[in-house]
C-alpha positions as CSV (number, residue, x, y, z in Angstrom):
1,X,98.1,-83.0,45.5
2,X,98.9,-82.8,41.8
3,X,100.0,-85.9,39.8
4,X,100.6,-86.7,36.1
5,X,99.5,-90.1,35.2
6,X,100.0,-92.2,32.1
7,X,96.9,-93.7,30.5
8,X,96.6,-97.2,29.1
9,X,97.0,-95.5,25.6
10,X,100.1,-93.7,26.6
11,X,98.7,-90.2,27.2
12,X,99.7,-88.0,30.0
13,X,96.8,-86.8,32.1
14,X,97.1,-84.0,34.7
15,X,95.2,-84.8,37.9
16,X,94.8,-83.3,41.3
17,X,93.3,-84.8,44.5
18,X,91.8,-83.2,47.6
19,X,91.2,-84.9,51.0
20,X,92.2,-88.3,52.4
21,X,92.6,-91.2,50.1
22,X,90.9,-93.6,52.5
23,X,87.6,-91.6,52.3
24,X,84.8,-92.4,49.8
25,X,85.9,-91.0,46.5
26,X,84.4,-88.5,43.9
27,X,85.7,-88.1,40.4
28,X,84.8,-84.7,38.9
29,X,84.7,-84.6,35.1
30,X,84.7,-81.2,33.4
31,X,82.8,-80.1,30.2
32,X,84.1,-79.8,26.7
33,X,87.2,-77.6,26.0
34,X,87.7,-76.8,29.7
35,X,90.4,-77.8,32.1
36,X,89.9,-79.5,35.4
37,X,90.7,-76.2,37.3
38,X,87.3,-75.0,36.3
39,X,86.0,-77.1,39.1
40,X,86.6,-74.3,41.7
41,X,89.2,-75.0,44.3
42,X,86.7,-74.1,47.1
43,X,84.1,-76.5,45.7
44,X,86.6,-79.4,45.7
45,X,87.9,-78.4,49.2
46,X,84.3,-78.3,50.6
47,X,83.7,-81.8,49.3
48,X,86.9,-83.0,50.9
49,X,86.1,-81.3,54.2
50,X,82.7,-83.2,54.1
51,X,84.7,-86.5,54.2
52,X,85.3,-87.3,50.5
53,X,88.4,-87.9,48.5
54,X,88.1,-85.7,45.4
55,X,89.9,-86.0,42.1
56,X,89.7,-83.7,39.2
57,X,91.7,-83.8,35.9
58,X,92.5,-82.2,32.6
59,X,90.9,-84.0,29.6
60,X,93.3,-84.8,26.8
61,X,93.8,-81.6,24.6
62,X,93.4,-79.3,27.7
63,X,95.6,-77.9,30.3
64,X,98.7,-80.0,31.2
65,X,97.4,-83.2,29.6
66,X,98.6,-84.6,26.2
67,X,97.7,-82.7,23.1
68,X,96.5,-84.9,20.2
69,X,97.0,-84.7,16.4
70,X,93.3,-85.1,15.8
71,X,93.6,-85.5,12.1
72,X,96.0,-88.4,12.5
73,X,94.4,-89.8,15.6
74,X,90.7,-88.8,15.8
75,X,88.8,-89.8,18.9
76,X,85.3,-89.7,20.3
77,X,83.4,-89.8,23.6
78,X,84.3,-93.4,24.2
79,X,88.0,-92.5,24.1
80,X,87.4,-89.7,26.6
81,X,85.5,-92.1,28.8
82,X,88.5,-94.5,28.7
83,X,90.6,-91.6,29.9
84,X,88.3,-91.2,32.9
85,X,88.6,-94.9,33.6
86,X,92.4,-94.6,33.5
87,X,92.3,-91.8,36.1
88,X,90.0,-94.0,38.3
89,X,92.4,-97.0,38.0
90,X,95.5,-94.9,38.5
91,X,94.2,-93.6,41.8
92,X,92.7,-96.9,42.8
93,X,89.3,-95.4,43.4
94,X,86.8,-97.9,44.7
95,X,83.3,-97.3,43.2
96,X,83.7,-93.5,43.1
97,X,80.8,-91.1,42.7
98,X,81.2,-89.6,39.2
99,X,80.0,-86.1,38.7
100,X,80.1,-84.6,35.3
101,X,79.4,-81.1,34.0
102,X,77.9,-80.8,30.4
103,X,80.2,-83.1,28.3
104,X,81.5,-84.5,31.5
105,X,77.9,-85.7,32.1
106,X,78.0,-87.5,28.8
107,X,81.1,-89.3,30.0
108,X,79.5,-90.2,33.3
109,X,76.5,-91.7,31.4
110,X,78.9,-93.8,29.4
111,X,80.7,-94.9,32.5
112,X,77.5,-95.9,34.2
113,X,76.5,-98.0,31.2
114,X,79.7,-99.3,29.7
115,X,81.5,-99.8,33.1
116,X,78.6,-100.4,35.4
117,X,80.9,-101.9,38.0
118,X,82.8,-98.7,38.4
119,X,80.6,-95.8,39.6
120,X,78.6,-96.1,42.8
121,X,76.4,-93.2,41.7
122,X,76.6,-90.4,39.2
123,X,75.7,-86.7,39.1
124,X,74.8,-85.0,35.9
125,X,75.0,-81.2,35.9
126,X,73.8,-79.1,32.9
127,X,74.0,-82.2,30.7
128,X,72.0,-84.1,28.2
129,X,71.3,-87.5,26.5
130,X,71.4,-85.9,23.1
131,X,74.1,-83.5,22.1
132,X,73.0,-83.4,18.4
133,X,70.7,-80.3,18.6
134,X,73.5,-78.3,20.1
135,X,76.1,-79.5,17.6
136,X,73.7,-78.9,14.7
137,X,72.7,-75.4,15.7
138,X,76.3,-74.3,16.5
139,X,77.5,-75.5,13.1
140,X,74.7,-73.7,11.2
141,X,72.5,-76.8,10.6
142,X,68.8,-77.2,11.2
143,X,67.5,-78.7,14.5
144,X,64.2,-79.8,12.9
145,X,63.5,-83.4,13.7
146,X,65.2,-83.5,17.1
147,X,63.1,-84.2,20.2
148,X,65.1,-81.8,22.4
149,X,65.7,-78.1,21.6
150,X,68.9,-76.4,20.5
151,X,70.6,-73.5,22.1
152,X,69.1,-70.1,22.5
153,X,69.6,-67.5,19.8
154,X,71.8,-65.3,21.9
155,X,74.4,-68.0,22.3
156,X,74.1,-68.9,18.5
157,X,74.7,-65.2,17.7
158,X,77.9,-65.3,19.7
159,X,79.1,-68.5,18.1
160,X,78.4,-67.1,14.6
161,X,80.0,-63.7,15.2
162,X,83.2,-65.4,16.7
163,X,83.5,-67.7,13.7
164,X,83.1,-64.9,11.2
165,X,85.6,-62.7,13.0
166,X,87.9,-64.9,15.1
167,X,90.0,-63.0,17.7
168,X,93.8,-62.9,16.8
169,X,95.6,-61.4,19.8
170,X,95.8,-63.1,23.2
171,X,93.9,-60.2,24.8
172,X,91.1,-60.5,22.2
173,X,91.0,-64.3,22.6
174,X,90.6,-63.9,26.4
175,X,87.9,-61.3,26.0
176,X,86.1,-63.5,23.5
177,X,86.3,-66.4,25.9
178,X,84.9,-64.3,28.7
179,X,82.1,-63.1,26.5
180,X,81.2,-66.7,25.8
181,X,81.3,-67.7,29.4
182,X,79.0,-64.7,30.2
183,X,76.4,-66.2,27.9
184,X,76.6,-69.6,29.7
185,X,75.4,-67.9,32.9
186,X,71.7,-67.1,33.4
187,X,69.1,-66.3,36.0
188,X,69.0,-63.6,38.6
189,X,72.7,-63.6,39.7
190,X,75.4,-61.5,38.0
191,X,78.1,-63.0,35.9
192,X,81.1,-63.8,38.1
193,X,83.4,-61.9,35.7
194,X,86.4,-61.6,38.0
195,X,86.6,-65.3,39.0
196,X,86.0,-66.5,35.4
197,X,88.6,-64.2,33.9
198,X,91.2,-65.1,36.6
199,X,90.5,-68.8,35.8
200,X,90.9,-68.1,32.0
201,X,94.2,-66.4,32.6
202,X,95.5,-69.4,34.5
203,X,94.1,-71.8,31.9
204,X,96.0,-70.0,29.1
205,X,99.2,-70.2,31.2
206,X,98.7,-73.9,31.8
207,X,98.2,-74.8,28.1
208,X,100.7,-74.5,25.2
209,X,97.7,-74.8,22.8
210,X,94.4,-73.5,24.1
211,X,92.8,-74.1,20.7
212,X,93.4,-77.9,21.0
213,X,90.3,-78.1,23.2
214,X,88.1,-77.6,20.1
215,X,88.8,-81.2,19.3
216,X,86.2,-82.0,21.9
217,X,83.5,-80.7,19.7
218,X,84.7,-83.0,16.9
219,X,84.8,-85.9,19.3
220,X,81.2,-85.2,20.5
221,X,80.0,-84.8,16.9
222,X,81.5,-88.2,16.0
223,X,79.6,-89.9,18.9
224,X,76.0,-91.3,18.9
225,X,73.3,-89.8,21.1
226,X,72.4,-91.6,24.4
227,X,68.6,-91.2,24.3
228,X,68.1,-94.9,24.8
229,X,71.3,-95.6,26.5
230,X,70.4,-93.7,29.6
231,X,67.4,-95.9,30.3
232,X,69.9,-98.6,31.1
233,X,71.6,-96.6,33.9
234,X,71.1,-98.5,37.1
235,X,73.1,-96.5,39.7
236,X,71.6,-93.7,41.8
237,X,71.6,-90.6,39.7
238,X,71.3,-86.9,40.5
239,X,70.4,-84.5,37.7
240,X,71.0,-80.8,38.3
241,X,69.9,-78.4,35.6
242,X,69.5,-74.7,35.2
243,X,66.2,-73.2,34.5
244,X,67.9,-70.6,32.3
245,X,70.4,-72.8,30.5
246,X,71.0,-71.2,27.1
247,X,73.1,-74.1,25.7
248,X,71.1,-77.1,26.8
249,X,67.7,-75.8,27.7
250,X,65.8,-77.3,30.7
251,X,64.1,-80.0,28.6
252,X,67.4,-81.7,28.3
253,X,67.7,-82.1,32.1
254,X,64.0,-83.1,32.3
255,X,64.6,-85.9,29.7
256,X,67.5,-87.3,31.8
257,X,65.5,-87.2,35.0
258,X,62.5,-88.9,33.4
259,X,64.3,-91.6,31.6
260,X,66.9,-92.6,34.2
261,X,65.4,-94.9,36.8
262,X,64.7,-93.2,40.1
263,X,66.8,-90.2,39.2
264,X,66.6,-87.3,41.6
265,X,66.0,-84.0,39.8
266,X,67.0,-80.5,41.1
267,X,66.2,-77.4,39.1
268,X,68.1,-74.3,40.1
269,X,67.6,-70.7,38.8
270,X,71.0,-70.8,37.1
271,X,72.2,-71.1,33.5
272,X,74.5,-73.7,32.0
273,X,77.5,-72.8,34.2
274,X,77.3,-72.8,38.0
275,X,80.9,-72.2,39.0
276,X,81.6,-69.2,41.4
277,X,77.9,-68.3,41.2
278,X,75.9,-71.3,42.4
279,X,78.6,-73.2,44.1
280,X,76.9,-73.5,47.5
281,X,73.6,-74.5,46.1
282,X,75.1,-77.2,43.9
283,X,77.3,-78.4,46.7
284,X,74.3,-78.6,49.0
285,X,72.4,-80.7,46.5
286,X,75.3,-83.0,45.9
287,X,76.0,-83.6,49.6
288,X,72.3,-84.3,50.2
289,X,72.4,-86.8,47.4
290,X,75.6,-88.5,48.7
291,X,74.1,-88.8,52.2
292,X,70.8,-90.2,50.9
293,X,72.1,-93.0,48.5
């Protein structure tokens, strides 16, 4: 069921639920720039079939949620975390499991530390406690001095080429987006080109301003790292990371697993993105975690 909610700050946030509301709840938080629909329908339906009430949503500046004049009203990760809290309160979710992908994992970390009464447990997929190496490298700055590595050169080459020659037509924009997604996949399985490009087509149709999602990068850059913060997480935590993650290399997942008390750590032979390629394996790890905690 789809629903538009109004946040405590007056924003409209698009949401969608799967399953029965009386079941234990799961909030899925997508990564930067991406709409809630990038949590595959089948993934959400499988969780619901396993006995959970699943909610996904569009961040502000994506999909059918409010677009922000960032220059007039800049925001950071704390604001995006408050949006997640508003979704939780709007649905009346009682101690949900919060699962975040990439930037969604940053938000899950902030929920677990800033609102420790809310999540029962958290899942961090392809995430990190320190976004600064990624932000520095993708904006042409040095990563010297950081304890965790920046992205692989293949991804940085794509970012550089795109910034030097930005696509103009819709077809070229979609092709560039697909090229970027391809680089986020890794490991032995082929890039799920058909599913990704279908989702990108839907994403463009759902959003009047697809470029607004770039504000998320500014929001992340304006936020502090969480290297020490994650040591305060006291809820059961599952960390899933790809051995071939080109954006946030494996050391980022290893740091989370080492510094979050009693975190469970699962390494898969995937890259940064799992959708439509590693759905079954990620789902199996999540269900095992839910059943054991």
